[in-house]
Residue, then its C-alpha position, 0 to 999 in steps of 0.5 A: m500499499k502507498i501511504l502519504h502521511y502529513a505530520l509535523g516533521f523530524p526532530p530536532e526541528r519538531t518534537g513531542g508525542l505527535v512527531k514521535y508517534s507518526l515516525d514510529l508508525m511510518d517506520e513500522q509501515i516501511s518495515q512491514g513492506h508498505e511505501v510511505v512518504m511524508v509531507f510536512p510543513g517546512r522552511v519559509n522562503f522569503f523570496k518566493r511566496e507560493p507554496y512548493f515541494k522539496f523532496g528528499k529522504r531523512q531517517n530512512i523516510p522519503y519526504a515532500e517538504l512543503v515550503n511556504s506552508l501556512p503558519l505553524p502556531l507551534i510556540g504561541n497562539i494565533k493573533n492574525p487569523q487571516d494569515f492561517m486561511k489563505h488560498t493557494d493555486s491547487k496545481v502544486f497539490v494536484n502534481l504531488l498526488e498524481s505523481e505519488k499516487p497514494d492509496v490513502i492519506h493519513i493526516h496527523t495535524l492541520m497545522g500549516l496545511y492548505g485546504e486545497f490539499l484535501e480538496e484535491a485528495k477528495k477530487h482524486n477519491i483518495k481516502i483521508v484518515f485523521t489521527t487526533h493528536d490534539y484539539f487544533g482544528i476544533s480549537p485555535h489552541p492545541k490543548m483548548y487551554l488558556a490562562g489556567h482555564d480548560f475550555v473543554d469543560d466550559k459551556k459558557y465561553d468559546i475559546w475562539n472568541n478569547i484567543r486573540p490577546y494570547g496570540s503571537k504575531t505571525i512573523k514570530l511564528r514564522i521565525n519559530q518555523m525556521s530550521i535554525y530555531p531550535t538551536l537559538r531556543n536552546f541557546v537563549k534558555k541557557l542564558k536565562k534562568s526562569t523566575v516563575l513562581v507557583d503562587e503567580l499562576t491563577e486561573k482566569t475565570t472571566w472571559s468574553n462572550e463577544i464574537d470575534y468574527s475573524f476567528q469564527r471564520l478561521k473555526k469554519y475554515y478548519l471545520n470545513m477541512l475536517k469535513y473531507v476526512d473519511v475516517a477519524h482515528f481517535n487515539s483515546n476515548t477522551a479525544k473522541m468525546v471532546y471532538n464529538q462535543y465540538f464537531s457534532d455534525a462530522q460524517w466521518k467514521e469513528h474508531v478509537v485505537g490507542i497508540s504506542s511508541s518505540n521507547v516502550i521497553h516490554t510489551g504485553n502483560v507487564q507487572l508494575s512494581n508494588k514496592n513502597i514509593e519513596s521517590i516520585a517524578y514528574i516528566g514533561p514540560y514545566t508548564q501549567e496545563k501539564g500540571f507541573f506546578d501542582y506536582v511542585n506543591f505535592a512533591d514539596n509536601f512529599v519530601r517534607t513528610n519523610p526525609s528519605n523521600k525524593a522528588f524529581i522533575m524532568g523533561d524540560d531544559l528550563s533552569l528552576d530553583y526548587p530546593n526540594l526538587i532534583n531537576l534532571g532536565r531533558y532526557n533521551k531513551k538511554s538516560l530515561i532508563q537510567y534515571m528510572k532505576s531511582i524512581d518508584a512512581v511517576i505522577l502525571p497531573s495533567r490539567w488539560h484533556e490530554t489526548y493520550g500521554l505516551i510517556a505513561l505507557e513508556i514508564m509502565s513498560m519499565g514496570k513502574k507505576v504511573l499515577i494519572t489524572q482522569k483527564m488523560g486519554v491514556k487512562d484507556i490503558v492505565p489501570t483505574e487503581l492508578q487514576f485520580n481526580n485530585l492530586n491531594e488524594v494521591l498520598e493516602k491512596y497510592i503512596d503508602n499502598k504497596e500490597e496490590k499487584i497490578v498487571v497492565d497490557i502494554p501495546s507494541v508499535r507493531r500491534q497498533t500499526e496493524k490496527i491502523m492498517e485496518l482503518y485504511d480499509v474501512q469502507 
């Protein structure tokens, strides 16, 4: 089968679970004998305005880089919605589809994508499958979360009418899109020290009901794009619930299939450690929506409770000064395995309705407990005994309970890929 993926690209320019999963999926499909091409939104050519493709091969994956894609709100939100729904000559996409002749197009994000691409795919009778890695498209913010406020739980206010004050100018987003940006970002982070304080982060509760017509047009633009999708691959029941809530007139066929990662150590039935928990860790960006500051407060109390207890944070390169926390910073697969030898349990107190949470799967595959909020999509895999609504209940309910043996079924990339291949054949 010939599969054309549209994803964000390759590391180090692009990072995160979406990037990791899409590349793992492509690698597995190639190993199973399928023909794969990845289209991704790439660099900006300031001397040529129209989009065009540059072809090559990277990490054993053939690619078509879409130069001059629409802007990517990767770091920051949208401020100028008109820049995100510009039209272009569809001939560039016709040429791509007729030269590649894919049997199916697998869309992993709408970021940077022109509506004409999906229009031409539909005209060429090519099946379109969409994986719900986040909420971009039904929301102008991938996490549907602003200023400590989860708009998924908010029936009164529309995030599209409230995003503008939090937006970044398009030129800034374009700079973020440049291939040199990761190097610049890391250099700047090393020069400065974060001064974020936990008690400064209060949730904003007063929002506007005034209609922002420009953003409502952008909302309609993305929802129209989603109407071209034939099959929706929800990576969790959480993602399915949110999409059904905000895109109720979808005509696509719906399937919930969890995802996996090449960072998974053991697959199948894995018994999680039931030893006494004396060391905990948070893994992820040091941001509010991921529940980082909730963990900081909890970990501080955890360490004070018993002088032999330890609390770690890892997953970001920010330099933070919390006296009772050990900051391990960014990690790779090798260092993560090494760190986990000193950690009894990982706590993921995500505040947004996270569509999945691959790191939870990876940690459990090492035989370690992972405690998650019930907002996370990975709860489809994580045993209910390890889920919580309020972080305050964790100490009493889980930390001191070491008697119960818990076994979890960890899916492999191969197993999940086979399920995705079945979606491609859905009629």
